[in-house]
C-alpha positions as CSV (number, residue, x, y, z in Angstrom):
1,X,0.0,0.0,0.0
2,X,1.7,3.2,-1.2
3,X,0.1,5.4,1.4
4,X,2.1,8.2,3.1
5,X,-0.1,11.1,4.2
6,X,-3.6,11.3,5.7
7,X,-5.6,14.5,6.2
8,X,-8.1,14.4,9.0
9,X,-11.1,16.7,8.6
10,X,-13.5,17.4,11.4
11,X,-16.2,19.9,12.5
12,X,-15.2,23.1,14.2
13,X,-18.8,24.4,14.2
14,X,-20.6,22.4,17.0
15,X,-21.4,25.7,18.8
16,X,-23.6,26.7,15.8
17,X,-25.9,23.6,16.1
18,X,-29.5,23.7,17.2
19,X,-30.6,22.2,20.5
20,X,-29.7,22.7,24.1
21,X,-27.6,19.5,24.2
22,X,-24.7,20.9,22.2
23,X,-22.4,22.1,24.9
24,X,-18.7,22.7,24.9
25,X,-18.2,19.1,26.1
26,X,-19.5,17.7,22.8
27,X,-17.6,20.3,20.8
28,X,-14.3,19.3,22.5
29,X,-15.2,15.7,21.9
30,X,-15.1,16.1,18.2
31,X,-11.6,17.7,18.4
32,X,-10.4,15.0,20.8
33,X,-11.5,12.3,18.3
34,X,-9.6,14.0,15.4
35,X,-6.5,14.2,17.6
36,X,-6.9,10.5,18.6
37,X,-7.1,9.5,15.0
38,X,-4.1,11.6,14.2
39,X,-2.1,10.0,17.0
40,X,-3.1,6.5,15.9
41,X,-1.9,7.1,12.3
42,X,1.3,8.7,13.4
43,X,2.0,5.7,15.6
44,X,1.7,3.6,12.4
45,X,4.3,5.7,10.6
46,X,2.0,7.9,8.5
47,X,2.2,11.7,8.1
48,X,-1.0,13.5,9.1
49,X,-2.6,16.9,9.1
50,X,-5.7,18.2,10.8
51,X,-8.1,20.4,8.8
52,X,-11.2,21.9,10.6
53,X,-14.4,22.9,8.9
54,X,-16.3,25.9,10.1
55,X,-18.1,28.2,7.7
56,X,-15.7,29.1,4.9
57,X,-16.0,26.1,2.6
58,X,-13.8,27.7,-0.1
59,X,-10.9,28.0,2.4
60,X,-11.5,24.4,3.6
61,X,-11.3,23.0,0.1
62,X,-8.2,25.1,-0.7
63,X,-6.4,23.8,2.4
64,X,-7.3,20.2,1.5
65,X,-5.8,20.7,-2.0
66,X,-2.7,22.3,-0.7
67,X,-2.1,19.4,1.7
68,X,-2.3,16.9,-1.1
69,X,-2.9,13.9,1.1
70,X,-3.4,10.3,-0.2
71,X,-6.5,9.8,1.9
72,X,-8.9,12.1,3.8
73,X,-10.2,10.7,7.1
74,X,-13.7,12.2,7.1
75,X,-14.9,13.0,10.7
76,X,-17.4,15.7,9.6
77,X,-20.9,15.0,10.9
78,X,-22.4,18.1,9.3
79,X,-21.5,21.6,8.2
80,X,-22.4,25.2,9.3
81,X,-24.0,23.8,12.4
82,X,-26.4,21.5,10.6
83,X,-26.4,17.7,10.8
84,X,-28.4,17.6,7.6
85,X,-25.3,18.9,5.7
86,X,-23.3,15.8,6.6
87,X,-23.9,14.5,3.1
88,X,-22.9,17.8,1.5
89,X,-19.4,17.5,2.9
90,X,-19.0,14.1,1.3
91,X,-20.6,15.4,-1.9
92,X,-18.0,18.2,-2.1
93,X,-15.2,15.8,-1.4
94,X,-16.5,13.6,-4.2
95,X,-17.0,16.5,-6.6
96,X,-13.3,17.5,-6.2
97,X,-12.1,13.9,-6.6
98,X,-10.7,13.5,-3.1
99,X,-10.3,10.0,-1.7
100,X,-12.1,9.9,1.7
101,X,-13.1,7.4,4.3
102,X,-16.6,6.2,5.0
103,X,-19.8,6.3,3.1
104,X,-20.7,8.5,0.2
105,X,-23.3,11.3,0.1
106,X,-26.3,9.2,-0.9
107,X,-25.8,6.8,1.9
108,X,-25.3,9.5,4.5
109,X,-28.4,11.3,3.3
110,X,-30.5,8.1,3.5
111,X,-29.3,7.1,6.9
112,X,-29.6,10.5,8.5
113,X,-33.3,10.7,7.5
114,X,-34.8,8.1,9.7
115,X,-38.0,7.8,7.7
116,X,-36.2,7.2,4.4
117,X,-33.9,4.7,5.9
118,X,-36.8,2.8,7.4
119,X,-38.5,2.9,4.0
120,X,-35.5,1.2,2.5
121,X,-35.5,-1.4,5.2
122,X,-39.2,-2.2,4.8
123,X,-38.7,-2.5,1.0
124,X,-36.1,-5.1,1.6
125,X,-38.0,-7.0,4.3
126,X,-35.6,-6.1,7.0
127,X,-37.5,-5.8,10.3
128,X,-37.9,-2.3,11.9
129,X,-40.5,-0.7,14.2
130,X,-43.7,0.7,12.7
131,X,-43.6,4.5,12.4
132,X,-45.2,7.7,11.2
133,X,-43.7,11.1,10.3
134,X,-45.5,14.2,11.6
135,X,-45.0,17.7,10.2
136,X,-47.5,19.2,12.7
137,X,-49.1,18.4,16.0
138,X,-51.7,15.7,15.3
139,X,-55.3,15.6,16.4
140,X,-55.1,11.8,16.2
141,X,-53.0,9.0,14.6
142,X,-53.8,8.1,11.0
143,X,-51.7,5.0,11.3
144,X,-52.5,2.2,13.8
145,X,-49.5,2.7,16.1
146,X,-49.7,1.3,19.7
147,X,-48.6,3.2,22.7
148,X,-46.0,3.6,24.2
149,X,-44.3,5.5,21.3
150,X,-41.0,7.2,21.0
151,X,-40.7,10.6,19.3
152,X,-37.5,11.8,17.7
153,X,-36.3,14.5,15.2
154,X,-36.5,12.8,11.8
155,X,-33.1,14.1,10.6
156,X,-30.6,14.1,13.5
157,X,-28.0,11.6,14.8
158,X,-26.1,11.0,18.0
159,X,-29.4,10.8,19.9
160,X,-29.9,14.5,19.5
161,X,-33.4,15.4,20.7
162,X,-33.8,12.2,22.7
163,X,-34.3,12.4,26.5
164,X,-36.4,10.5,29.0
165,X,-39.5,12.4,27.8
166,X,-39.1,11.1,24.3
167,X,-41.2,8.0,25.2
168,X,-44.9,8.9,25.4
169,X,-47.7,6.8,26.7
170,X,-50.8,8.7,25.6
171,X,-52.1,11.2,23.1
172,X,-51.6,14.2,25.3
173,X,-47.9,13.4,25.9
174,X,-47.5,12.6,22.2
175,X,-48.8,16.1,21.1
176,X,-46.6,17.8,23.6
177,X,-43.5,15.9,22.4
178,X,-44.2,16.4,18.7
179,X,-44.6,20.1,19.3
180,X,-41.3,20.1,21.2
181,X,-39.4,18.4,18.3
182,X,-40.9,20.5,15.5
183,X,-40.3,23.8,17.3
184,X,-37.0,23.0,18.9
185,X,-35.3,21.3,15.9
186,X,-37.1,22.9,13.0
187,X,-38.0,19.6,11.3
188,X,-40.7,16.9,11.3
189,X,-40.9,14.4,14.1
190,X,-40.7,10.6,13.5
191,X,-43.0,8.6,15.8
192,X,-42.2,4.9,16.3
193,X,-43.6,2.1,18.3
194,X,-41.3,1.8,21.4
195,X,-39.6,-1.6,21.7
196,X,-39.2,-2.4,25.3
197,X,-36.4,-4.9,25.3
198,X,-32.7,-5.4,24.7
199,X,-30.5,-3.1,22.7
200,X,-27.6,-4.3,20.6
201,X,-24.9,-2.4,18.6
202,X,-23.2,-4.2,15.8
203,X,-20.0,-2.7,14.3
204,X,-19.5,-3.6,10.6
205,X,-16.3,-3.1,8.5
206,X,-15.5,-3.7,4.9
207,X,-16.7,-3.2,1.3
208,X,-16.7,-6.3,-0.9
209,X,-17.2,-8.8,1.9
210,X,-18.0,-6.8,5.0
211,X,-17.7,-8.4,8.4
212,X,-19.6,-7.9,11.7
213,X,-17.5,-7.4,14.8
214,X,-18.5,-8.8,18.3
215,X,-21.9,-7.7,19.4
216,X,-22.2,-5.0,22.1
217,X,-25.2,-4.7,24.4
218,X,-26.4,-1.8,26.4
219,X,-27.1,-2.9,30.0
220,X,-30.3,-1.3,31.3
221,X,-30.5,-3.5,34.4
222,X,-29.9,-0.4,36.7
223,X,-33.0,1.4,35.4
224,X,-36.1,1.6,37.5
225,X,-39.4,0.2,36.3
226,X,-40.6,3.8,35.6
227,X,-37.7,4.8,33.4
228,X,-37.9,3.9,29.7
229,X,-34.9,1.9,28.6
230,X,-33.5,4.2,26.0
231,X,-30.1,5.6,25.2
232,X,-30.6,9.3,25.4
233,X,-28.2,12.0,24.4
234,X,-27.1,12.4,28.0
235,X,-26.5,8.6,28.3
236,X,-24.3,8.6,25.2
237,X,-22.2,11.7,25.7
238,X,-22.3,13.2,29.2
239,X,-19.9,10.9,30.9
240,X,-20.4,12.2,34.4
241,X,-24.2,12.0,34.4
242,X,-26.1,9.4,36.4
243,X,-27.8,8.0,33.3
244,X,-24.5,7.6,31.5
245,X,-23.3,5.5,34.5
246,X,-26.5,3.4,34.4
247,X,-26.0,2.4,30.7
248,X,-22.7,0.5,30.6
249,X,-22.0,-1.5,27.4
250,X,-21.3,-5.2,27.6
251,X,-18.9,-6.4,24.8
252,X,-19.0,-9.1,23.7
253,X,-22.6,-9.4,24.6
254,X,-23.7,-12.5,26.6
255,X,-26.0,-14.0,24.0
256,X,-26.5,-17.4,22.4
257,X,-24.6,-18.2,19.2
258,X,-27.9,-18.4,17.3
259,X,-28.9,-14.9,18.3
260,X,-25.4,-13.6,17.5
261,X,-25.7,-14.9,14.0
262,X,-29.2,-13.5,13.5
263,X,-27.9,-10.1,14.6
264,X,-24.9,-10.3,12.3
265,X,-27.2,-11.3,9.4
266,X,-29.6,-8.4,10.0
267,X,-26.9,-5.9,10.5
268,X,-25.0,-6.9,7.3
269,X,-28.2,-6.8,5.3
270,X,-29.0,-3.3,6.5
271,X,-25.3,-2.2,5.9
272,X,-25.5,-3.4,2.3
273,X,-29.0,-2.1,1.5
274,X,-28.1,1.4,2.5
275,X,-24.8,1.2,0.6
276,X,-22.5,1.7,3.5
277,X,-18.7,1.8,2.9
278,X,-15.7,1.1,5.0
279,X,-17.4,1.1,8.4
280,X,-20.7,1.6,10.1
281,X,-22.6,0.7,13.3
282,X,-26.1,-0.9,13.2
283,X,-28.3,-0.4,16.3
284,X,-30.9,-3.1,16.9
285,X,-33.7,-3.6,19.5
286,X,-35.3,-6.9,20.4
287,X,-38.6,-7.0,22.3
288,X,-40.8,-9.8,23.6
289,X,-41.5,-11.2,20.1
290,X,-37.8,-12.1,19.8
291,X,-37.4,-10.4,16.5
292,X,-34.3,-8.2,16.1
293,X,-35.5,-4.9,14.6
294,X,-33.3,-2.1,13.2
295,X,-33.3,1.1,15.2
296,X,-30.8,3.0,13.0
297,X,-27.9,2.4,10.6
298,X,-25.0,4.8,11.4
299,X,-22.5,5.2,8.6
300,X,-19.4,7.0,9.8
301,X,-20.2,6.4,13.5
302,X,-18.3,7.8,16.5
303,X,-14.8,6.4,16.1
304,X,-13.2,7.8,19.3
305,X,-11.1,5.4,21.4
306,X,-13.8,5.0,24.0
307,X,-16.7,4.6,21.6
308,X,-18.6,1.4,20.9
309,X,-17.0,0.8,17.5
310,X,-13.5,0.8,19.0
311,X,-14.7,-1.4,21.8
312,X,-16.1,-4.0,19.4
313,X,-12.9,-3.8,17.4
314,X,-10.8,-4.4,20.5
315,X,-13.0,-7.5,21.3
316,X,-12.2,-8.6,17.7
317,X,-8.5,-8.2,18.3
318,X,-7.8,-4.8,16.8
319,X,-6.2,-2.2,19.1
320,X,-7.1,1.5,18.3
321,X,-4.1,2.3,15.9
322,X,-4.8,-1.0,14.1
323,X,-8.5,-0.1,13.7
324,X,-7.8,3.3,12.3
325,X,-5.1,2.0,10.0
326,X,-7.5,-0.8,8.8
327,X,-10.2,1.8,7.9
328,X,-7.6,3.9,6.0
329,X,-6.3,0.8,4.2
330,X,-9.8,-0.4,3.2
331,X,-10.5,3.1,1.8
332,X,-7.2,3.1,-0.2
333,X,-7.9,-0.3,-1.6
334,X,-11.5,0.7,-2.5
335,X,-10.3,3.6,-4.6
336,X,-7.5,1.6,-6.1
337,X,-9.9,-1.1,-7.3
338,X,-12.3,1.5,-8.7
339,X,-9.5,3.2,-10.6
340,X,-8.1,-0.2,-11.9
341,X,-11.6,-1.1,-13.2
342,X,-11.8,2.2,-15.0
343,X,-8.4,1.7,-16.6
344,X,-9.3,-1.8,-17.7
345,X,-12.6,-0.5,-19.3
346,X,-10.6,2.2,-21.1
347,X,-8.2,-0.4,-22.5
348,X,-11.1,-2.6,-23.7
349,X,-12.8,0.4,-25.4
350,X,-9.6,1.4,-27.1
351,X,-9.1,-2.1,-28.5
352,X,-12.7,-2.5,-29.8
């Protein structure tokens, strides 16, 4: 692999995002991840450069061109303070012909919009909870959904807009929560049947023959009967909060081999259907019916050293520098194979 230099791009605009959750803690977390990736690549002998994205896209692209890296490690989860612009960053990179890690703009767009992603899953007979998208506060439900329900912004990630009040048990609470999402996040709300059960995260890596890494399970055993068993924004990101401490991950999950294989199969199907590249995390819930149902597919998930993806990779036998180098290597190989195919097609055309 003739790879010498990697540029690491990341958001420097977290303070511009909507929602009360975005504190200086989450902002610093993005920068910390970029620095961790940089340190991992340097430890493997590669040259690196950090390139932040804020609000001047022209300067951002100019800097990337000047650095002339072999691969760009894309850690951008939006642009100009908007999660919805995550796909735009990838589209610009693609437009300028840069080689970058992770999924392309179409996959990022599909996965970020929870309703579109679920449409794709339904169309391919991949189990997911029943749902409805609401653009205004409803007087009733046009679709036969059964309470309790969970209400989320339709186009956010990282559990933004999800707290303990996101699970509603009656029409009055549903109206209040839908109004909260629409007004607070300036977008429709997606309303899903709440699956009261076990939650699993499956890390997936690869392109031509992707592989699922050891299953991680969120342990909700410390929750009281009155608290809904959900992974809120606080539970994911606020490390000193009580709810974070009550949701420890277990990896590898203590599950039968048969269930592990079923989770692997479901996760890999979802990964392929949405067109994920290089790496992604698939979140799955399993209720009383015993059917694993997709919650979300997360292309370009949190890749920080303490995140679930790195934890699953460690259980698989990859330490953090090896994981980051593996992702960069898969990206490099993907572009090399694409370019080789183009060259072969060109030769065949010239000979015909």
